[in-house]
Structure formats: C-alpha cells, structure tokens
N, C-alpha and C positions, 0 to 999 in steps of 0.2 A: 597529419592534420585530419581533424574529425570532419566527417561529411554532415551537413545540416540536413534535417528533415524538413519537409514542406510543413510549415506551421499553419498553413491555410486549411490543412485537412482536419484540424482540431478546432472544435467550437468551444473553447474554455471549459475543458473538462473539469468536473468537480471531484476533488480528491480529499480523502481523509488520511492525515498523517498521524499515526499512533506511536508515540516514542516518549519515554520518561526523561530523556536527556535533552536539555534545552539546546545545547550546541549541535546535536544531531538534527533536531528539528530545524534549527536556523539553516544548516547546510542543505538538507533536503529540500527545504522551502525554496532556496535559491534555485535549485534544479527545476522545481515546478514553475517558478517565476519565468524561467527561460522558456518554457513551453506555454506561457500564458494560461496557466491553470488557476482555478479558484481553489485554494487549499484551506481546509479546517484542520485544527490540531486538537488532539486528545492526548493526555499525558499518561494514561493507562487504559487498560482493556475496558474497564467499567465505564469510563467516560466515553470511550468510542462507541460502546453498544448503545448508550443513551442517545448519542448523536445519530447513530444509524436508524434508530426508531422513528426519528422525526425528519431526517433529511435523506435524500437520495444522493449516491456517490457513483461515479464512474470508475473509480479505482480506489483501493485501500493500500496504504503502505504501513506495514505492521512490524514494529520492533519485536523480536522474539523473547528478549530477556527483560522483563519489566516486573516491578513489584505489584502487588494486589492481584492482578489478572494478566498473566504473561501471554505470549503470542499463541502457544498451543491452545490454552483455555479460551482466549478470545476468538480464535479461528473456529474452534468447536462450537462455542455459543453463536457465532454468526451463522454457522451451518444450520444449527437448531432453529434460530430465529427465522431464517429464510425458508426453511422446510415447511413452515405453516402457510406461506403465501401460496395462492392458487397457481400463479406462474411466476416464480421468483426469477429475477434478473441474474443471469450468469455473469458475474463480475470478475475482473482480474484483480489479483492480490499480489503485491510484492512484499516479501519478508526482508526486512531491513535489519541486518545483523552483522556482527563481527565473528560470529561463531562459524566453525567449519560446516559447510552445507551437509556433508555426510553424517554429521553428528546430530542434525535436526530430525526429529520424528514429526512428520506432518500428519494430522488426522486425516482419515479417509473423507473426501469432499465430493459432493454432488452439485453444489450450487455455485462453483467457481469455474470460469472457463479457462483460467490460467493462474498458476502459482509460480512466481518467479522469485529471484533473490537479488538484493543489492547488497554487496559487501562494503560495510562501513569503512573498511581499511583501503579500499581502492581509490583511485584518483577521482577528482571531480569530473574530469572528461569521461571517465568509465561510467560513473553515476548518470551523467547526462545521456550518454548513449543508451544505457539500460532503460531508463525512464522513457526515452523516445521510442524504443522498440516496443515497449509495453503499451504506450499510448496509441501506437499504430494498431493495436488489437481492439481498441474500443470501437 
C-alpha cells in the first residue's frame, strides 16, 4: 500500500508537461491532478520554451524523445534562457521517458536544483510516488 503525502504542504504547484504523445500527457496529467497541481501542456520543446518565456513554473516534466526539439535540446535551451536572468529560479525537472536512464546524456546544468526521472513503463503508483517526492522539493 502506498503512503499518501500530506497534500496540504503543496499550494497548487504550476507544472509544465512537455510530451508529444497524447496518451502519455493524459496519464501524467492524472498523476498531477492527484496532487492538485495546475498543469500546462506543450507537445514539443519549441512550444514549451514559448510557454516558459511568459509563465512561471514550479516543475517541468520533459519527455526525452520528441520531434522538432527533443529533451536534450530543450533542457539545454532552458539552461541558456535562464542563465540570462539576474537570479534565476533553480527549478526541478523530471525527465519522462521509456529509455534506459544510463543511456541518457543530460547536459551540464546550473539552473536546476534537481533532475529526476519518471519511467513511462512503470506503474501508475510508481509515477505517483515519484511525482510526490519531487513536489516535496519545491
């Protein structure tokens, strides 16, 4: 049985989910609804960067394998975008992928306080637990 986190400690975190697969977006959105998060959706890295220029997020969930602008390039562009801010917010990022973590090459990052992983092939309960643990870092 999974232990519930105290949801009162979260004040409706603002989350950006970046994934090109509608089914994956629906599933991870269900997880964030469990934690009463306000989630925006982008279907590729270019759309995500546009949203990040106009909105502030507490957490980014980033699919690694996407057309147009994949996870690596999106993360690198986010790093460049925030490096120009006087005091950039150090934000957590969850890489949402079915790839083996050891196969992923993550760029060197200075503006993220945490980079974690959600395995798309794991159970819904595991996804809920991973998201809850990450939200506790906010």
